[in-house]
All heavy atoms as a GROMACS GRO file, in nm:
protein
  560
    1MET      N    1  31.800  22.863  21.689
    1MET     CA    2  31.874  22.774  21.780
    1MET      C    3  31.785  22.660  21.817
    1MET      O    4  31.664  22.676  21.829
    1MET     CB    5  31.914  22.860  21.907
    1MET     CG    6  31.992  22.780  22.007
    1MET     SD    7  32.055  22.879  22.139
    1MET     CE    8  31.925  22.852  22.256
    2TYR      N    9  31.848  22.547  21.841
    2TYR     CA   10  31.776  22.428  21.886
    2TYR      C   11  31.830  22.382  22.020
    2TYR      O   12  31.949  22.390  22.046
    2TYR     CB   13  31.790  22.314  21.782
    2TYR     CG   14  31.722  22.340  21.654
    2TYR    CD1   15  31.788  22.408  21.550
    2TYR    CD2   16  31.591  22.310  21.631
    2TYR    CE1   17  31.730  22.433  21.429
    2TYR    CE2   18  31.529  22.332  21.515
    2TYR     CZ   19  31.594  22.400  21.413
    2TYR     OH   20  31.531  22.424  21.297
    3VAL      N   21  31.736  22.340  22.109
    3VAL     CA   22  31.773  22.288  22.240
    3VAL      C   23  31.727  22.141  22.246
    3VAL      O   24  31.612  22.108  22.206
    3VAL     CB   25  31.702  22.368  22.357
    3VAL    CG1   26  31.737  22.309  22.490
    3VAL    CG2   27  31.744  22.513  22.345
    4CYS      N   28  31.812  22.054  22.294
    4CYS     CA   29  31.775  21.914  22.303
    4CYS      C   30  31.847  21.851  22.424
    4CYS      O   31  31.964  21.878  22.444
    4CYS     CB   32  31.818  21.842  22.173
    4CYS     SG   33  31.778  21.669  22.174
    5ILE      N   34  31.777  21.768  22.495
    5ILE     CA   35  31.838  21.692  22.610
    5ILE      C   36  31.825  21.544  22.580
    5ILE      O   37  31.721  21.493  22.550
    5ILE     CB   38  31.766  21.723  22.741
    5ILE    CG1   39  31.770  21.868  22.772
    5ILE    CG2   40  31.831  21.641  22.857
    5ILE    CD1   41  31.696  21.909  22.898
    6SER      N   42  31.938  21.479  22.578
    6SER     CA   43  31.940  21.334  22.561
    6SER      C   44  32.015  21.275  22.679
    6SER      O   45  32.117  21.323  22.729
    6SER     CB   46  32.009  21.291  22.428
    6SER     OG   47  31.933  21.342  22.320
    7ILE      N   48  31.971  21.158  22.724
    7ILE     CA   49  32.031  21.088  22.833
    7ILE      C   50  32.074  20.952  22.790
    7ILE      O   51  31.997  20.871  22.737
    7ILE     CB   52  31.936  21.075  22.956
    7ILE    CG1   53  31.884  21.209  23.000
    7ILE    CG2   54  32.011  21.010  23.072
    7ILE    CD1   55  31.779  21.201  23.104
    8ILE      N   56  32.205  20.928  22.797
    8ILE     CA   57  32.259  20.797  22.750
    8ILE      C   58  32.308  20.724  22.874
    8ILE      O   59  32.377  20.778  22.957
    8ILE     CB   60  32.383  20.824  22.654
    8ILE    CG1   61  32.342  20.920  22.549
    8ILE    CG2   62  32.433  20.691  22.595
    8ILE    CD1   63  32.230  20.873  22.454
    9GLY      N   64  32.286  20.591  22.877
    9GLY     CA   65  32.334  20.511  22.991
    9GLY      C   66  32.246  20.519  23.115
    9GLY      O   67  32.298  20.517  23.229
   10CYS      N   68  32.117  20.527  23.099
   10CYS     CA   69  32.027  20.546  23.216
   10CYS      C   70  31.947  20.423  23.252
   10CYS      O   71  31.867  20.431  23.345
   10CYS     CB   72  31.934  20.668  23.186
   10CYS     SG   73  31.836  20.655  23.037
   11LYS      N   74  31.959  20.312  23.186
   11LYS     CA   75  31.882  20.198  23.212
   11LYS      C   76  31.907  20.146  23.354
   11LYS      O   77  32.020  20.132  23.404
   11LYS     CB   78  31.910  20.082  23.115
   11LYS     CG   79  31.819  19.963  23.131
   11LYS     CD   80  31.842  19.862  23.022
   11LYS     CE   81  31.742  19.752  23.046
   11LYS     NZ   82  31.741  19.667  22.927
   12GLY      N   83  31.797  20.122  23.426
   12GLY     CA   84  31.802  20.068  23.559
   12GLY      C   85  31.803  20.174  23.667
   12GLY      O   86  31.793  20.138  23.790
   13PHE      N   87  31.811  20.296  23.634
   13PHE     CA   88  31.810  20.406  23.739
   13PHE      C   89  31.670  20.430  23.783
   13PHE      O   90  31.576  20.416  23.702
   13PHE     CB   91  31.878  20.532  23.684
   13PHE     CG   92  32.024  20.533  23.678
   13PHE    CD1   93  32.086  20.503  23.558
   13PHE    CD2   94  32.097  20.552  23.794
   13PHE    CE1   95  32.231  20.498  23.555
   13PHE    CE2   96  32.243  20.556  23.790
   13PHE     CZ   97  32.299  20.526  23.670
   14TRP      N   98  31.655  20.467  23.910
   14TRP     CA   99  31.524  20.495  23.960
   14TRP      C  100  31.489  20.640  23.935
   14TRP      O  101  31.576  20.725  23.942
   14TRP     CB  102  31.521  20.471  24.111
   14TRP     CG  103  31.519  20.324  24.151
   14TRP    CD1  104  31.634  20.247  24.182
   14TRP    CD2  105  31.406  20.237  24.150
   14TRP    NE1  106  31.589  20.121  24.200
   14TRP    CE2  107  31.455  20.106  24.189
   14TRP    CE3  108  31.271  20.257  24.133
   14TRP    CZ2  109  31.369  19.998  24.201
   14TRP    CZ3  110  31.184  20.148  24.145
   14TRP    CH2  111  31.237  20.021  24.179
   15ASN      N  112  31.366  20.663  23.907
   15ASN     CA  113  31.322  20.806  23.891
   15ASN      C  114  31.193  20.821  23.967
   15ASN      O  115  31.115  20.726  23.987
   15ASN     CB  116  31.310  20.850  23.747
   15ASN     CG  117  31.197  20.771  23.674
   15ASN    OD1  118  31.085  20.771  23.714
   15ASN    ND2  119  31.238  20.708  23.568
   16TYR      N  120  31.161  20.937  24.014
   16TYR     CA  121  31.040  20.964  24.084
   16TYR      C  122  30.999  21.112  24.061
   16TYR      O  123  31.079  21.197  24.033
   16TYR     CB  124  31.044  20.928  24.229
   16TYR     CG  125  31.137  21.015  24.314
   16TYR    CD1  126  31.087  21.130  24.381
   16TYR    CD2  127  31.273  20.990  24.314
   16TYR    CE1  128  31.182  21.208  24.448
   16TYR    CE2  129  31.363  21.071  24.388
   16TYR     CZ  130  31.311  21.177  24.451
   16TYR     OH  131  31.398  21.257  24.522
   17ASP      N  132  30.871  21.141  24.084
   17ASP     CA  133  30.824  21.273  24.071
   17ASP      C  134  30.832  21.343  24.206
   17ASP      O  135  30.754  21.322  24.298
   17ASP     CB  136  30.674  21.261  24.029
   17ASP     CG  137  30.615  21.401  24.001
   17ASP    OD1  138  30.683  21.502  24.021
   17ASP    OD2  139  30.499  21.402  23.951
   18ALA      N  140  30.935  21.428  24.221
   18ALA     CA  141  30.958  21.492  24.349
   18ALA      C  142  30.850  21.595  24.379
   18ALA      O  143  30.837  21.630  24.498
   18ALA     CB  144  31.094  21.568  24.340
   19VAL      N  145  30.772  21.640  24.286
   19VAL     CA  146  30.666  21.732  24.312
   19VAL      C  147  30.548  21.666  24.380
   19VAL      O  148  30.481  21.723  24.464
   19VAL     CB  149  30.620  21.798  24.178
   19VAL    CG1  150  30.501  21.891  24.195
   19VAL    CG2  151  30.732  21.873  24.112
   20ASN      N  152  30.525  21.539  24.351
   20ASN     CA  153  30.411  21.467  24.403
   20ASN      C  154  30.459  21.404  24.540
   20ASN      O  155  30.492  21.286  24.544
   20ASN     CB  156  30.367  21.360  24.310
   20ASN     CG  157  30.238  21.292  24.354
   20ASN    OD1  158  30.181  21.329  24.452
   20ASN    ND2  159  30.197  21.194  24.277
   21VAL      N  160  30.455  21.480  24.648
   21VAL     CA  161  30.506  21.434  24.777
   21VAL      C  162  30.399  21.350  24.850
   21VAL      O  163  30.432  21.271  24.938
   21VAL     CB  164  30.553  21.550  24.864
   21VAL    CG1  165  30.674  21.617  24.808
   21VAL    CG2  166  30.443  21.649  24.888
   22ILE      N  167  30.277  21.358  24.808
   22ILE     CA  168  30.173  21.282  24.868
   22ILE      C  169  30.186  21.135  24.837
   22ILE      O  170  30.177  21.046  24.927
   22ILE     CB  171  30.032  21.334  24.829
   22ILE    CG1  172  30.014  21.479  24.883
   22ILE    CG2  173  29.921  21.238  24.882
   22ILE    CD1  174  29.890  21.546  24.820
   23ARG      N  175  30.208  21.100  24.711
   23ARG     CA  176  30.217  20.968  24.670
   23ARG      C  177  30.333  20.946  24.571
   23ARG      O  178  30.315  20.965  24.450
   23ARG     CB  179  30.087  20.922  24.605
   23ARG     CG  180  30.078  20.771  24.577
   23ARG     CD  181  29.947  20.738  24.524
   23ARG     NE  182  29.934  20.787  24.392
   23ARG     CZ  183  29.831  20.755  24.308
   23ARG    NH1  184  29.736  20.681  24.354
   23ARG    NH2  185  29.827  20.804  24.186
   24LEU      N  186  30.448  20.920  24.625
   24LEU     CA  187  30.562  20.901  24.538
   24LEU      C  188  30.548  20.769  24.457
   24LEU      O  189  30.504  20.668  24.509
   24LEU     CB  190  30.694  20.888  24.621
   24LEU     CG  191  30.735  21.015  24.694
   24LEU    CD1  192  30.856  20.991  24.775
   24LEU    CD2  193  30.754  21.130  24.597
   25GLN      N  194  30.576  20.773  24.333
   25GLN     CA  195  30.558  20.663  24.243
   25GLN      C  196  30.689  20.640  24.169
   25GLN      O  197  30.708  20.670  24.054
   25GLN     CB  198  30.448  20.687  24.143
   25GLN     CG  199  30.313  20.699  24.209
   25GLN     CD  200  30.209  20.739  24.101
   25GLN    OE1  201  30.230  20.780  23.994
   25GLN    NE2  202  30.085  20.717  24.139
   26PRO      N  203  30.789  20.588  24.239
   26PRO     CA  204  30.918  20.561  24.174
   26PRO      C  205  30.907  20.452  24.067
   26PRO      O  206  30.823  20.359  24.082
   26PRO     CB  207  31.012  20.516  24.288
   26PRO     CG  208  30.919  20.462  24.390
   26PRO     CD  209  30.787  20.538  24.381
   27SER      N  210  30.988  20.456  23.972
   27SER     CA  211  30.996  20.352  23.870
   27SER      C  212  31.138  20.347  23.819
   27SER      O  213  31.214  20.443  23.833
   27SER     CB  214  30.894  20.382  23.756
   27SER     OG  215  30.931  20.506  23.691
   28LYS      N  216  31.169  20.235  23.752
   28LYS     CA  217  31.299  20.222  23.692
   28LYS      C  218  31.295  20.256  23.545
   28LYS      O  219  31.198  20.230  23.475
   28LYS     CB  220  31.351  20.081  23.705
   28LYS     CG  221  31.422  20.052  23.834
   28LYS     CD  222  31.492  19.918  23.822
   28LYS     CE  223  31.571  19.893  23.947
   28LYS     NZ  224  31.646  19.771  23.947
   29VAL      N  225  31.405  20.322  23.495
   29VAL     CA  226  31.414  20.355  23.355
   29VAL      C  227  31.437  20.222  23.282
   29VAL      O  228  31.527  20.148  23.322
   29VAL     CB  229  31.531  20.454  23.332
   29VAL    CG1  230  31.544  20.489  23.183
   29VAL    CG2  231  31.502  20.580  23.408
   30ASP      N  232  31.359  20.199  23.179
   30ASP     CA  233  31.363  20.072  23.110
   30ASP      C  234  31.444  20.074  22.983
   30ASP      O  235  31.453  19.969  22.908
   30ASP     CB  236  31.223  20.020  23.083
   30ASP     CG  237  31.150  20.113  22.982
   30ASP    OD1  238  31.199  20.225  22.958
   30ASP    OD2  239  31.047  20.070  22.935
   31ARG      N  240  31.511  20.181  22.951
   31ARG     CA  241  31.591  20.184  22.827
   31ARG      C  242  31.723  20.255  22.856
   31ARG      O  243  31.736  20.337  22.946
   31ARG     CB  244  31.516  20.254  22.717
   31ARG     CG  245  31.474  20.389  22.747
   31ARG     CD  246  31.364  20.438  22.656
   31ARG     NE  247  31.252  20.476  22.747
   31ARG     CZ  248  31.148  20.534  22.706
   31ARG    NH1  249  31.127  20.559  22.583
   31ARG    NH2  250  31.052  20.569  22.787
   32ASN      N  251  31.822  20.230  22.778
   32ASN     CA  252  31.953  20.282  22.792
   32ASN      C  253  31.968  20.423  22.732
   32ASN      O  254  32.058  20.497  22.782
   32ASN     CB  255  32.055  20.186  22.732
   32ASN     CG  256  32.193  20.214  22.795
   32ASN    OD1  257  32.211  20.244  22.906
   32ASN    ND2  258  32.300  20.208  22.710
   33ARG      N  259  31.893  20.452  22.636
   33ARG     CA  260  31.900  20.585  22.566
   33ARG      C  261  31.768  20.658  22.565
   33ARG      O  262  31.671  20.594  22.523
   33ARG     CB  263  31.946  20.570  22.428
   33ARG     CG  264  32.086  20.518  22.413
   33ARG     CD  265  32.120  20.497  22.268
   33ARG     NE  266  32.261  20.513  22.248
   33ARG     CZ  267  32.318  20.550  22.143
   33ARG    NH1  268  32.250  20.580  22.037
   33ARG    NH2  269  32.448  20.559  22.132
   34ILE      N  270  31.764  20.780  22.613
   34ILE     CA  271  31.645  20.859  22.594
   34ILE      C  272  31.683  20.978  22.509
   34ILE      O  273  31.764  21.059  22.551
   34ILE     CB  274  31.592  20.909  22.731
   34ILE    CG1  275  31.549  20.785  22.813
   34ILE    CG2  276  31.479  21.000  22.715
   34ILE    CD1  277  31.506  20.815  22.955
   35LEU      N  278  31.629  20.979  22.388
   35LEU     CA  279  31.657  21.083  22.295
   35LEU      C  280  31.538  21.168  22.270
   35LEU      O  281  31.433  21.115  22.228
   35LEU     CB  282  31.712  21.025  22.162
   35LEU     CG  283  31.825  20.925  22.174
   35LEU    CD1  284  31.851  20.858  22.038
   35LEU    CD2  285  31.948  20.994  22.220
   36CYS      N  286  31.538  21.289  22.306
   36CYS     CA  287  31.420  21.380  22.288
   36CYS      C  288  31.442  21.464  22.161
   36CYS      O  289  31.549  21.506  22.132
   36CYS     CB  290  31.408  21.467  22.413
   36CYS     SG  291  31.362  21.373  22.560
   37ALA      N  292  31.330  21.496  22.107
   37ALA     CA  293  31.328  21.580  21.985
   37ALA      C  294  31.375  21.721  22.019
   37ALA      O  295  31.342  21.768  22.125
   37ALA     CB  296  31.193  21.575  21.925
   38PRO      N  297  31.446  21.780  21.929
   38PRO     CA  298  31.491  21.919  21.957
   38PRO      C  299  31.379  22.017  21.956
   38PRO      O  300  31.281  22.003  21.884
   38PRO     CB  301  31.592  21.949  21.846
   38PRO     CG  302  31.566  21.847  21.738
   38PRO     CD  303  31.498  21.729  21.804
   39ILE      N  304  31.393  22.120  22.033
   39ILE     CA  305  31.288  22.231  22.041
   39ILE      C  306  31.356  22.350  21.970
   39ILE      O  307  31.469  22.387  21.999
   39ILE     CB  308  31.265  22.271  22.188
   39ILE    CG1  309  31.219  22.149  22.268
   39ILE    CG2  310  31.166  22.386  22.195
   39ILE    CD1  311  31.077  22.115  22.258
   40GLU      N  312  31.286  22.412  21.878
   40GLU     CA  313  31.332  22.524  21.805
   40GLU      C  314  31.308  22.654  21.875
   40GLU      O  315  31.190  22.682  21.916
   40GLU     CB  316  31.272  22.537  21.664
   40GLU     CG  317  31.325  22.645  21.586
   40GLU     CD  318  31.263  22.653  21.445
   40GLU    OE1  319  31.167  22.578  21.420
   40GLU    OE2  320  31.307  22.735  21.365
   41ILE      N  321  31.405  22.737  21.898
   41ILE     CA  322  31.390  22.870  21.951
   41ILE      C  323  31.421  22.967  21.836
   41ILE      O  324  31.535  22.982  21.795
   41ILE     CB  325  31.491  22.895  22.070
   41ILE    CG1  326  31.456  22.794  22.182
   41ILE    CG2  327  31.474  23.038  22.124
   41ILE    CD1  328  31.554  22.799  22.290
   42LYS      N  329  31.318  23.033  21.787
   42LYS     CA  330  31.332  23.119  21.670
   42LYS      C  331  31.403  23.248  21.700
   42LYS      O  332  31.482  23.296  21.620
   42LYS     CB  333  31.199  23.142  21.604
   42LYS     CG  334  31.135  23.019  21.551
   42LYS     CD  335  31.002  23.042  21.486
   42LYS     CE  336  30.950  22.908  21.435
   42LYS     NZ  337  30.826  22.925  21.371
   43ASP      N  338  31.374  23.313  21.811
   43ASP     CA  339  31.432  23.440  21.842
   43ASP      C  340  31.504  23.425  21.978
   43ASP      O  341  31.444  23.432  22.086
   43ASP     CB  342  31.330  23.552  21.850
   43ASP     CG  343  31.383  23.686  21.876
   43ASP    OD1  344  31.505  23.701  21.877
   43ASP    OD2  345  31.304  23.780  21.902
   44ILE      N  346  31.638  23.404  21.974
   44ILE     CA  347  31.708  23.385  22.095
   44ILE      C  348  31.726  23.515  22.180
   44ILE      O  349  31.769  23.510  22.294
   44ILE     CB  350  31.852  23.327  22.067
   44ILE    CG1  351  31.938  23.421  21.984
   44ILE    CG2  352  31.838  23.191  22.003
   44ILE    CD1  353  32.081  23.380  21.974
   45LEU      N  354  31.688  23.630  22.125
   45LEU     CA  355  31.694  23.754  22.204
   45LEU      C  356  31.567  23.778  22.286
   45LEU      O  357  31.567  23.862  22.372
   45LEU     CB  358  31.719  23.871  22.105
   45LEU     CG  359  31.853  23.867  22.027
   45LEU    CD1  360  31.863  23.985  21.939
   45LEU    CD2  361  31.971  23.857  22.128
   46ASP      N  362  31.462  23.700  22.260
   46ASP     CA  363  31.333  23.710  22.332
   46ASP      C  364  31.347  23.616  22.457
   46ASP      O  365  31.328  23.498  22.446
   46ASP     CB  366  31.223  23.669  22.242
   46ASP     CG  367  31.087  23.681  22.311
   46ASP    OD1  368  31.082  23.712  22.434
   46ASP    OD2  369  30.984  23.646  22.245
   47THR      N  370  31.381  23.676  22.571
   47THR     CA  371  31.409  23.593  22.688
   47THR      C  372  31.291  23.516  22.740
   47THR      O  373  31.304  23.404  22.789
   47THR     CB  374  31.463  23.683  22.806
   47THR    OG1  375  31.374  23.782  22.833
   47THR    CG2  376  31.598  23.741  22.769
   48GLU      N  377  31.171  23.569  22.721
   48GLU     CA  378  31.048  23.494  22.760
   48GLU      C  379  31.027  23.371  22.678
   48GLU      O  380  31.002  23.265  22.726
   48GLU     CB  381  30.928  23.592  22.753
   48GLU     CG  382  30.802  23.526  22.798
   48GLU     CD  383  30.685  23.624  22.798
   48GLU    OE1  384  30.702  23.744  22.820
   48GLU    OE2  385  30.575  23.573  22.764
   49ASN      N  386  31.049  23.387  22.546
   49ASN     CA  387  31.032  23.272  22.458
   49ASN      C  388  31.139  23.168  22.485
   49ASN      O  389  31.112  23.049  22.483
   49ASN     CB  390  31.038  23.324  22.312
   49ASN     CG  391  31.017  23.211  22.213
   49ASN    OD1  392  30.948  23.115  22.244
   49ASN    ND2  393  31.069  23.224  22.094
   50VAL      N  394  31.263  23.208  22.511
   50VAL     CA  395  31.368  23.116  22.542
   50VAL      C  396  31.339  23.037  22.667
   50VAL      O  397  31.348  22.917  22.669
   50VAL     CB  398  31.507  23.191  22.551
   50VAL    CG1  399  31.613  23.097  22.610
   50VAL    CG2  400  31.550  23.247  22.423
   51SER      N  401  31.290  23.110  22.768
   51SER     CA  402  31.252  23.040  22.896
   51SER      C  403  31.138  22.941  22.869
   51SER      O  404  31.143  22.831  22.928
   51SER     CB  405  31.212  23.144  22.998
   51SER     OG  406  31.320  23.225  23.032
   52GLU      N  407  31.041  22.975  22.795
   52GLU     CA  408  30.928  22.887  22.767
   52GLU      C  409  30.974  22.763  22.694
   52GLU      O  410  30.935  22.648  22.723
   52GLU     CB  411  30.825  22.957  22.684
   52GLU     CG  412  30.740  23.060  22.763
   52GLU     CD  413  30.649  23.135  22.668
   52GLU    OE1  414  30.630  23.096  22.547
   52GLU    OE2  415  30.590  23.236  22.715
   53MET      N  416  31.062  22.782  22.594
   53MET     CA  417  31.114  22.661  22.515
   53MET      C  418  31.198  22.571  22.600
   53MET      O  419  31.199  22.451  22.580
   53MET     CB  420  31.181  22.715  22.392
   53MET     CG  421  31.091  22.783  22.290
   53MET     SD  422  30.961  22.674  22.229
   53MET     CE  423  30.815  22.735  22.313
   54ILE      N  424  31.282  22.628  22.689
   54ILE     CA  425  31.365  22.546  22.779
   54ILE      C  426  31.270  22.469  22.870
   54ILE      O  427  31.300  22.345  22.892
   54ILE     CB  428  31.464  22.637  22.853
   54ILE    CG1  429  31.572  22.684  22.755
   54ILE    CG2  430  31.531  22.551  22.965
   54ILE    CD1  431  31.667  22.783  22.812
   55GLU      N  432  31.170  22.527  22.926
   55GLU     CA  433  31.075  22.454  23.010
   55GLU      C  434  31.003  22.345  22.929
   55GLU      O  435  30.982  22.234  22.978
   55GLU     CB  436  30.974  22.547  23.068
   55GLU     CG  437  31.027  22.635  23.178
   55GLU     CD  438  31.091  22.560  23.293
   55GLU    OE1  439  31.030  22.454  23.340
   55GLU    OE2  440  31.201  22.589  23.337
   56GLU      N  441  30.970  22.368  22.804
   56GLU     CA  442  30.914  22.269  22.721
   56GLU      C  443  31.005  22.150  22.698
   56GLU      O  444  30.968  22.030  22.700
   56GLU     CB  445  30.874  22.330  22.586
   56GLU     CG  446  30.812  22.232  22.488
   56GLU     CD  447  30.675  22.179  22.523
   56GLU    OE1  448  30.605  22.237  22.605
   56GLU    OE2  449  30.638  22.071  22.473
   57CYS      N  450  31.130  22.181  22.679
   57CYS     CA  451  31.231  22.075  22.656
   57CYS      C  452  31.245  21.989  22.787
   57CYS      O  453  31.247  21.866  22.780
   57CYS     CB  454  31.370  22.140  22.621
   57CYS     SG  455  31.492  22.020  22.578
   58LYS      N  456  31.244  22.056  22.907
   58LYS     CA  457  31.252  21.976  23.033
   58LYS      C  458  31.127  21.894  23.048
   58LYS      O  459  31.136  21.780  23.094
   58LYS     CB  460  31.275  22.075  23.149
   58LYS     CG  461  31.409  22.139  23.146
   58LYS     CD  462  31.439  22.207  23.278
   58LYS     CE  463  31.367  22.340  23.298
   58LYS     NZ  464  31.408  22.412  23.420
   59LYS      N  465  31.009  21.946  23.014
   59LYS     CA  466  30.888  21.876  23.024
   59LYS      C  467  30.885  21.747  22.934
   59LYS      O  468  30.851  21.643  22.983
   59LYS     CB  469  30.772  21.960  22.982
   59LYS     CG  470  30.629  21.895  23.000
   59LYS     CD  471  30.518  21.986  22.976
   59LYS     CE  472  30.489  21.996  22.825
   59LYS     NZ  473  30.373  22.074  22.789
   60ARG      N  474  30.932  21.759  22.815
   60ARG     CA  475  30.943  21.650  22.726
   60ARG      C  476  31.036  21.535  22.778
   60ARG      O  477  31.010  21.421  22.765
   60ARG     CB  478  30.980  21.688  22.584
   60ARG     CG  479  30.877  21.765  22.509
   60ARG     CD  480  30.915  21.793  22.373
   60ARG     NE  481  30.823  21.874  22.303
   60ARG     CZ  482  30.830  21.901  22.175
   60ARG    NH1  483  30.923  21.849  22.100
   60ARG    NH2  484  30.736  21.975  22.119
   61ASN      N  485  31.145  21.583  22.839
   61ASN     CA  486  31.243  21.487  22.895
   61ASN      C  487  31.184  21.418  23.012
   61ASN      O  488  31.200  21.298  23.030
   61ASN     CB  489  31.368  21.564  22.936
   61ASN     CG  490  31.479  21.467  22.949
   61ASN    OD1  491  31.497  21.405  23.051
   61ASN    ND2  492  31.563  21.459  22.844
   62ARG      N  493  31.108  21.490  23.099
   62ARG     CA  494  31.037  21.421  23.211
   62ARG      C  495  30.936  21.319  23.163
   62ARG      O  496  30.932  21.210  23.215
   62ARG     CB  497  30.973  21.526  23.304
   62ARG     CG  498  31.064  21.602  23.386
   62ARG     CD  499  30.998  21.683  23.493
   62ARG     NE  500  30.902  21.779  23.441
   62ARG     CZ  501  30.928  21.904  23.408
   62ARG    NH1  502  31.054  21.956  23.425
   62ARG    NH2  503  30.834  21.988  23.360
   63TYR      N  504  30.860  21.348  23.059
   63TYR     CA  505  30.767  21.256  22.999
   63TYR      C  506  30.838  21.130  22.948
   63TYR      O  507  30.793  21.024  22.970
   63TYR     CB  508  30.693  21.318  22.884
   63TYR     CG  509  30.584  21.414  22.924
   63TYR    CD1  510  30.536  21.510  22.836
   63TYR    CD2  511  30.526  21.410  23.051
   63TYR    CE1  512  30.440  21.602  22.874
   63TYR    CE2  513  30.423  21.496  23.089
   63TYR     CZ  514  30.377  21.595  23.002
   63TYR     OH  515  30.282  21.675  23.039
   64ALA      N  516  30.956  21.154  22.890
   64ALA     CA  517  31.033  21.039  22.838
   64ALA      C  518  31.080  20.949  22.952
   64ALA      O  519  31.091  20.823  22.937
   64ALA     CB  520  31.153  21.086  22.757
   65LEU      N  521  31.104  21.002  23.068
   65LEU     CA  522  31.142  20.930  23.184
   65LEU      C  523  31.024  20.865  23.256
   65LEU      O  524  31.044  20.785  23.347
   65LEU     CB  525  31.220  21.017  23.284
   65LEU     CG  526  31.362  21.050  23.246
   65LEU    CD1  527  31.414  21.161  23.338
   65LEU    CD2  528  31.451  20.925  23.250
   66GLY      N  529  30.906  20.902  23.215
   66GLY     CA  530  30.788  20.841  23.282
   66GLY      C  531  30.732  20.929  23.392
   66GLY      O  532  30.646  20.884  23.466
   67ILE      N  533  30.782  21.053  23.406
   67ILE     CA  534  30.733  21.147  23.512
   67ILE      C  535  30.627  21.232  23.447
   67ILE      O  536  30.652  21.297  23.342
   67ILE     CB  537  30.845  21.232  23.563
   67ILE    CG1  538  30.954  21.142  23.625
   67ILE    CG2  539  30.790  21.335  23.667
   67ILE    CD1  540  31.084  21.218  23.663
   68LYS      N  541  30.503  21.229  23.502
   68LYS     CA  542  30.390  21.288  23.436
   68LYS      C  543  30.379  21.436  23.450
   68LYS      O  544  30.304  21.504  23.385
   68LYS     CB  545  30.264  21.221  23.486
   68LYS     CG  546  30.259  21.071  23.449
   68LYS     CD  547  30.136  21.007  23.501
   68LYS     CE  548  30.142  20.864  23.464
   68LYS     NZ  549  30.038  20.782  23.533
   69ARG      N  550  30.452  21.497  23.542
   69ARG     CA  551  30.435  21.643  23.562
   69ARG      C  552  30.554  21.712  23.497
   69ARG      O  553  30.659  21.680  23.494
   69ARG     CB  554  30.432  21.674  23.710
   69ARG     CG  555  30.308  21.624  23.773
   69ARG     CD  556  30.304  21.656  23.919
   69ARG     NE  557  30.169  21.662  23.951
   69ARG     CZ  558  30.107  21.764  24.008
   69ARG    NH1  559  30.174  21.866  24.039
   69ARG    NH2  560  29.984  21.759  24.037
   0.00000   0.00000   0.00000
């Protein structure tokens, strides 16, 4: 199974790192489409592996938005 998150129509929206409450660093999304590479989940019955791969997919999407964490 493959998991992928893509965001279409996001140019101009503000994003910020909600985890970093000490120093918020908002920025604007500079592109209209953010397409992230799919993550392969080899064994969908292994719940731990599925959870790890979903977190990896979310992490890659945050990086694409410019959020470092």
